[in-house]
Structures are given as C-alpha cells and as structure tokens.
C-alpha positions as protocol buffer text, in pm:
chain_id: "A"
residue {
  index: 1
  type: MET
  ca { x: 12033 y: 11009 z: 9101 }
}
residue {
  index: 2
  type: PHE
  ca { x: 11795 y: 10821 z: 9377 }
}
residue {
  index: 3
  type: ASN
  ca { x: 12071 y: 10776 z: 9647 }
}
residue {
  index: 4
  type: ASN
  ca { x: 11833 y: 10714 z: 9971 }
}
residue {
  index: 5
  type: PRO
  ca { x: 11541 y: 10824 z: 9833 }
}
residue {
  index: 6
  type: PHE
  ca { x: 11385 y: 10766 z: 10183 }
}
residue {
  index: 7
  type: SER
  ca { x: 11631 y: 10957 z: 10355 }
}
residue {
  index: 8
  type: PHE
  ca { x: 11539 y: 11335 z: 10465 }
}
residue {
  index: 9
  type: LYS
  ca { x: 11932 y: 11398 z: 10444 }
}
residue {
  index: 10
  type: GLY
  ca { x: 12081 y: 11581 z: 10143 }
}
residue {
  index: 11
  type: ARG
  ca { x: 11985 y: 11778 z: 9833 }
}
residue {
  index: 12
  type: ILE
  ca { x: 11861 y: 11667 z: 9478 }
}
residue {
  index: 13
  type: ARG
  ca { x: 11850 y: 11826 z: 9177 }
}
residue {
  index: 14
  type: ARG
  ca { x: 11489 y: 11989 z: 9027 }
}
residue {
  index: 15
  type: THR
  ca { x: 11555 y: 11669 z: 8770 }
}
residue {
  index: 16
  type: GLU
  ca { x: 11539 y: 11408 z: 9083 }
}
residue {
  index: 17
  type: TYR
  ca { x: 11257 y: 11578 z: 9226 }
}
residue {
  index: 18
  type: GLY
  ca { x: 11049 y: 11603 z: 8894 }
}
residue {
  index: 19
  type: LEU
  ca { x: 11072 y: 11231 z: 8857 }
}
residue {
  index: 20
  type: SER
  ca { x: 10997 y: 11138 z: 9214 }
}
residue {
  index: 21
  type: MET
  ca { x: 10639 y: 11349 z: 9164 }
}
residue {
  index: 22
  type: ILE
  ca { x: 10572 y: 11136 z: 8863 }
}
residue {
  index: 23
  type: ILE
  ca { x: 10707 y: 10803 z: 9049 }
}
residue {
  index: 24
  type: TYR
  ca { x: 10445 y: 10937 z: 9299 }
}
residue {
  index: 25
  type: ILE
  ca { x: 10153 y: 11043 z: 9130 }
}
residue {
  index: 26
  type: ILE
  ca { x: 10131 y: 10716 z: 8897 }
}
residue {
  index: 27
  type: PRO
  ca { x: 10099 y: 10479 z: 9190 }
}
residue {
  index: 28
  type: ALA
  ca { x: 9859 y: 10722 z: 9382 }
}
residue {
  index: 29
  type: VAL
  ca { x: 9615 y: 10744 z: 9102 }
}
residue {
  index: 30
  type: PHE
  ca { x: 9608 y: 10390 z: 9057 }
}
residue {
  index: 31
  type: LEU
  ca { x: 9572 y: 10332 z: 9413 }
}
residue {
  index: 32
  type: ASN
  ca { x: 9245 y: 10608 z: 9409 }
}
residue {
  index: 33
  type: ALA
  ca { x: 9100 y: 10444 z: 9133 }
}
residue {
  index: 34
  type: LEU
  ca { x: 9137 y: 10109 z: 9299 }
}
residue {
  index: 35
  type: VAL
  ca { x: 8948 y: 10238 z: 9622 }
}
residue {
  index: 36
  type: GLU
  ca { x: 8676 y: 10426 z: 9430 }
}
residue {
  index: 37
  type: SER
  ca { x: 8576 y: 10147 z: 9213 }
}
residue {
  index: 38
  type: ASP
  ca { x: 8526 y: 9939 z: 9510 }
}
residue {
  index: 39
  type: PRO
  ca { x: 8211 y: 9995 z: 9684 }
}
residue {
  index: 40
  type: SER
  ca { x: 8282 y: 9765 z: 10000 }
}
residue {
  index: 41
  type: GLY
  ca { x: 8605 y: 9898 z: 10113 }
}
residue {
  index: 42
  type: ALA
  ca { x: 8794 y: 9610 z: 10111 }
}
residue {
  index: 43
  type: PHE
  ca { x: 9115 y: 9783 z: 9906 }
}
residue {
  index: 44
  type: ALA
  ca { x: 9109 y: 10075 z: 10139 }
}
residue {
  index: 45
  type: LEU
  ca { x: 9348 y: 9892 z: 10391 }
}
residue {
  index: 46
  type: ILE
  ca { x: 9540 y: 9784 z: 10099 }
}
residue {
  index: 47
  type: ALA
  ca { x: 9586 y: 10126 z: 9943 }
}
residue {
  index: 48
  type: LEU
  ca { x: 9681 y: 10211 z: 10287 }
}
residue {
  index: 49
  type: ILE
  ca { x: 9992 y: 10022 z: 10325 }
}
residue {
  index: 50
  type: PHE
  ca { x: 10079 y: 10142 z: 10011 }
}
residue {
  index: 51
  type: TYR
  ca { x: 10043 y: 10523 z: 10056 }
}
residue {
  index: 52
  type: VAL
  ca { x: 10267 y: 10517 z: 10370 }
}
residue {
  index: 53
  type: PRO
  ca { x: 10569 y: 10429 z: 10176 }
}
residue {
  index: 54
  type: LEU
  ca { x: 10474 y: 10640 z: 9903 }
}
residue {
  index: 55
  type: LEU
  ca { x: 10405 y: 10962 z: 10126 }
}
residue {
  index: 56
  type: TRP
  ca { x: 10738 y: 10880 z: 10323 }
}
residue {
  index: 57
  type: PHE
  ca { x: 10941 y: 10857 z: 9959 }
}
residue {
  index: 58
  type: ILE
  ca { x: 10743 y: 11213 z: 9835 }
}
residue {
  index: 59
  type: TRP
  ca { x: 10827 y: 11400 z: 10208 }
}
residue {
  index: 60
  type: ALA
  ca { x: 11197 y: 11250 z: 10148 }
}
residue {
  index: 61
  type: GLN
  ca { x: 11201 y: 11393 z: 9826 }
}
residue {
  index: 62
  type: GLY
  ca { x: 11032 y: 11731 z: 9861 }
}
residue {
  index: 63
  type: ALA
  ca { x: 11261 y: 11783 z: 10208 }
}
residue {
  index: 64
  type: LYS
  ca { x: 11586 y: 11738 z: 10009 }
}
residue {
  index: 65
  type: ARG
  ca { x: 11475 y: 11981 z: 9750 }
}
residue {
  index: 66
  type: CYS
  ca { x: 11399 y: 12212 z: 10021 }
}
residue {
  index: 67
  type: HIS
  ca { x: 11730 y: 12178 z: 10139 }
}
residue {
  index: 68
  type: ASP
  ca { x: 11925 y: 12262 z: 9788 }
}
residue {
  index: 69
  type: ARG
  ca { x: 11719 y: 12579 z: 9806 }
}
residue {
  index: 70
  type: ASN
  ca { x: 11882 y: 12622 z: 10194 }
}
residue {
  index: 71
  type: ASN
  ca { x: 11546 y: 12575 z: 10345 }
}
residue {
  index: 72
  type: SER
  ca { x: 11398 y: 12376 z: 10560 }
}
residue {
  index: 73
  type: GLY
  ca { x: 11189 y: 12071 z: 10479 }
}
residue {
  index: 74
  type: TRP
  ca { x: 10896 y: 12215 z: 10614 }
}
residue {
  index: 75
  type: PHE
  ca { x: 10883 y: 12465 z: 10344 }
}
residue {
  index: 76
  type: GLN
  ca { x: 10705 y: 12206 z: 10155 }
}
residue {
  index: 77
  type: ILE
  ca { x: 10389 y: 12243 z: 10307 }
}
residue {
  index: 78
  type: ILE
  ca { x: 10341 y: 12570 z: 10204 }
}
residue {
  index: 79
  type: PRO
  ca { x: 10091 y: 12592 z: 9908 }
}
residue {
  index: 80
  type: PHE
  ca { x: 10236 y: 12535 z: 9579 }
}
residue {
  index: 81
  type: TYR
  ca { x: 10548 y: 12554 z: 9693 }
}
residue {
  index: 82
  type: GLY
  ca { x: 10629 y: 12211 z: 9596 }
}
residue {
  index: 83
  type: PHE
  ca { x: 10549 y: 12345 z: 9223 }
}
residue {
  index: 84
  type: TRP
  ca { x: 10762 y: 12635 z: 9273 }
}
residue {
  index: 85
  type: MET
  ca { x: 11048 y: 12372 z: 9348 }
}
residue {
  index: 86
  type: LEU
  ca { x: 11031 y: 12220 z: 9009 }
}
residue {
  index: 87
  type: PHE
  ca { x: 11170 y: 12539 z: 8855 }
}
residue {
  index: 88
  type: ALA
  ca { x: 11383 y: 12712 z: 9116 }
}
residue {
  index: 89
  type: VAL
  ca { x: 11695 y: 12678 z: 9089 }
}
residue {
  index: 90
  type: GLY
  ca { x: 11903 y: 12552 z: 9373 }
}
residue {
  index: 91
  type: ASP
  ca { x: 12162 y: 12724 z: 9570 }
}
residue {
  index: 92
  type: LYS
  ca { x: 12537 y: 12708 z: 9373 }
}
residue {
  index: 93
  type: GLY
  ca { x: 12839 y: 12526 z: 9585 }
}
residue {
  index: 94
  type: GLY
  ca { x: 12744 y: 12385 z: 9923 }
}
residue {
  index: 95
  type: ASN
  ca { x: 12497 y: 12518 z: 10196 }
}
residue {
  index: 96
  type: ASP
  ca { x: 12359 y: 12416 z: 10537 }
}
residue {
  index: 97
  type: PHE
  ca { x: 12255 y: 12110 z: 10375 }
}
residue {
  index: 98
  type: GLY
  ca { x: 12543 y: 11946 z: 10199 }
}
residue {
  index: 99
  type: THR
  ca { x: 12739 y: 12036 z: 9900 }
}
residue {
  index: 100
  type: ASP
  ca { x: 12584 y: 12093 z: 9545 }
}
residue {
  index: 101
  type: PRO
  ca { x: 12435 y: 11786 z: 9372 }
}
residue {
  index: 102
  type: LYS
  ca { x: 12524 y: 11946 z: 9042 }
}
residue {
  index: 103
  type: LYS
  ca { x: 12942 y: 11922 z: 9134 }
}
residue {
  index: 104
  type: LYS
  ca { x: 13086 y: 11710 z: 8859 }
}
residue {
  index: 105
  type: ARG
  ca { x: 13249 y: 11429 z: 9069 }
}
residue {
  index: 106
  type: SER
  ca { x: 13571 y: 11304 z: 9006 }
}
residue {
  index: 107
  type: MET
  ca { x: 13626 y: 10921 z: 8944 }
}
residue {
  index: 108
  type: GLU
  ca { x: 13789 y: 10896 z: 9280 }
}
residue {
  index: 109
  type: GLU
  ca { x: 13548 y: 10981 z: 9435 }
}
residue {
  index: 110
  type: TYR
  ca { x: 13317 y: 10686 z: 9264 }
}
residue {
  index: 111
  type: ALA
  ca { x: 13542 y: 10445 z: 9403 }
}
C-alpha cells in the first residue's frame, strides 16, 4: 500500500483511495482553518506551499483509482466521480493500466 503515492502510473484499491482521501482532508481542513483565522493573510503563502504537494498527492491517487476501473485519470474531474470511486469495484485481472492490485503476490515477487 502507498507505493509511489505521487506517481500517476498504476492502479490502487478502494481501501488505499479511501485512506488517501482521509490523509488529504485532515491537513486541508487544518490549512483552511489557519488561513481563515489570520486576517492579515500571512499564512496564505505557507498554506499555498503545503497545498501544492497535497493536491498532487490526491490527483495522483485519484488517477490510479480511475486506472483500476480502466478509465483515464481525467475521469476524476467528473462531478461526484471521486465519490463513486470509493464504492465501485475495480477491474478483475489486468487492464490497460497494469495488473490487478488485489492479486495475491508470491513471496518470490517481494524479493
């Protein structure tokens, strides 16, 4: 789980995508609260610096989840498709984007 979380290549399961959403939401809420609590806007630049990798992370994870459904990563810009990806079952076996992430690995593959 969480192999190359910033890469747009490969496939991930629903569990990893759901955990990625939680990992994204917690810092995003904190950063929003930080920016809104500061009337001078001094924290806006700091928040922007942290938002760039956060957004890259969630877009990469979303693209990989789209790939598990044999769709382009651009499908995640469809409204509510991200919510759908939490519940939709991925393709069984390999598809255009890689092997099935649910496939049991043998001990030889880990070596």
